[in-house]
C-alpha positions in Angstrom: 23.1 4.1 -16.0 21.0 6.6 -14.1 21.4 7.3 -10.4 18.0 5.6 -9.8 19.0 2.6 -11.9 22.3 2.3 -10.1 20.6 2.5 -6.7 18.1 -0.2 -7.8 21.0 -2.4 -9.0 22.7 -2.0 -5.6 19.5 -3.1 -3.9 19.4 -6.3 -6.1 22.7 -7.3 -4.5 21.3 -6.9 -1.0 19.1 -9.4 0.9 15.4 -8.9 0.7 15.4 -8.3 4.5 17.9 -5.4 4.1 15.8 -3.9 1.3 12.6 -4.3 3.3 14.3 -2.5 6.3 15.3 0.3 3.9 11.8 0.6 2.5 10.2 0.7 6.0 12.5 3.6 7.1 13.0 5.5 3.9 9.5 5.3 2.5 6.8 4.0 4.8 7.9 6.1 7.8 8.4 9.1 5.5 5.0 8.9 3.9 3.4 8.7 7.3 5.2 12.0 8.2 4.5 13.7 4.9 0.8 13.2 4.4 -0.7 14.8 7.5 1.3 17.9 7.0 0.5 18.0 3.2 -3.2 17.7 4.1 -3.0 20.4 6.7 -1.3 22.8 4.3 -3.7 21.9 1.4 -6.7 22.7 3.7 -5.1 26.0 4.6 -4.5 27.0 1.0 -8.0 26.0 0.0 -9.5 28.0 2.9 -7.5 31.2 2.3 -7.6 31.1 -1.5 -11.1 29.6 -2.0 -12.2 32.5 -4.3 -9.1 32.3 -6.5 -9.5 30.7 -9.9 -6.1 29.0 -9.4 -7.1 27.4 -6.1 -6.5 23.6 -6.1 -10.1 22.8 -5.0 -10.4 19.3 -3.7 -6.7 18.9 -3.1 -7.0 18.2 0.7 -9.7 15.6 0.1 -7.6 13.9 -2.6 -4.6 13.8 -0.3 -6.8 12.4 2.5 -8.0 9.7 0.2 -4.4 9.0 -0.9 -3.3 8.8 2.8 -6.1 6.3 3.6 -5.2 4.1 0.6 -1.5 4.3 1.2 -1.7 3.6 5.0 -3.9 0.5 4.3 -1.5 -0.6 1.6 1.6 -0.2 3.8 0.0 -2.1 6.7 -0.7 -5.0 4.3 2.9 -5.0 3.2 4.2 -4.7 6.8 1.8 -7.4 8.3 1.6 -9.9 5.5 4.0 -9.6 2.5 7.2 -8.3 4.1 7.3 -11.0 6.8 6.8 -13.6 4.1 9.7 -12.3 2.1 11.9 -11.8 5.1 11.3 -15.5 6.2 12.3 -16.8 2.8 8.7 -17.6 1.8 8.9 -15.8 -1.5 7.6 -18.7 -3.5 4.3 -18.4 -1.7 4.1 -14.6 -2.0 2.8 -14.5 -5.6 -0.8 -13.6 -4.6 0.1 -10.8 -2.2 2.6 -9.4 -4.7 0.0 -9.4 -7.4 -2.4 -7.4 -5.1 0.4 -4.9 -4.1 1.2 -4.4 -7.8 -2.5 -3.6 -8.5 -2.5 -1.2 -5.6 0.7 0.4 -6.9 -1.2 1.1 -10.1 -3.9 2.8 -8.1 -1.4 4.9 -6.3 0.2 5.9 -9.6 -3.2 7.0 -10.9 -3.7 9.0 -7.8 -0.4 10.7 -8.4 -1.5 11.6 -12.0 -4.6 13.1 -10.5 -2.5 15.1 -8.0 -0.4 16.4 -10.9 -3.5 17.5 -12.7 -5.0 19.2 -9.6 -1.8 21.2 -9.0 -0.6 21.8 -12.6 2.4 19.5 -11.9 2.9 21.3 -8.6 3.4 24.6 -10.2 2.0 27.4 -8.1 0.6 30.5 -9.7 2.7 33.7 -9.7 0.5 35.1 -7.0 0.8 32.1 -4.6 1.6 32.8 -1.0 4.5 31.1 0.9 2.2 28.3 2.3 1.1 27.5 -1.3 4.6 27.5 -2.6 5.8 25.3 0.4 2.9 23.0 -0.2 3.7 22.4 -3.8 7.4 21.9 -3.1 6.5 19.3 -0.5 4.0 17.7 -2.9 6.8 17.3 -5.5 9.0 15.6 -2.9 6.1 13.3 -1.8 5.3 12.5 -5.5 9.0 11.7 -6.3 9.3 9.6 -3.1 6.2 7.6 -3.8 7.2 6.9 -7.4 10.7 5.8 -6.3 9.1 3.7 -3.5 6.8 2.0 -6.0 9.6 1.4 -8.5 11.9 -0.1 -5.9 9.2 -2.5 -4.8 7.9 -3.4 -8.3 11.3 -3.7 -10.0 13.6 -4.9 -7.3 11.9 -6.3 -4.2 9.1 -8.2 -6.1 11.6 -9.4 -8.7 14.5 -10.0 -6.3 17.0 -12.7 -7.3 16.2 -14.4 -4.0 12.7 -15.1 -5.4 14.1 -17.0 -8.4 
């Protein structure tokens, strides 16, 4: 069993409320911290290296679009879905869960586009420190968002308390 699988199993044994609290702190708050800084660094790299053939043109715009979609998504979870699940109203949460799963698919597609724009967050040999720092931070964001989506899709939305 992988570390991620073991962690997901541990969360299946916790209450939905405890899992939601974890998601809010570990992922929602973290994404809100990560994205503005990623956008700032991406703009800087695109400005400084605009004439480089390796420049990730459009990265800042892509991250800004991702931020807007993700913030909207997290607000829906925080204002609608999570309160339903915390109050034991899981039986009535099928519609919101279905919408969140579709939005998760959209986020996953945006991550694939991010990987394509940045060559899987691999900076060119000539990259400056900001560029290298940006790509390392993008890898962390990508991994966090994928873990976040997996935890919601495979644990929270299928939690034994919903059965």
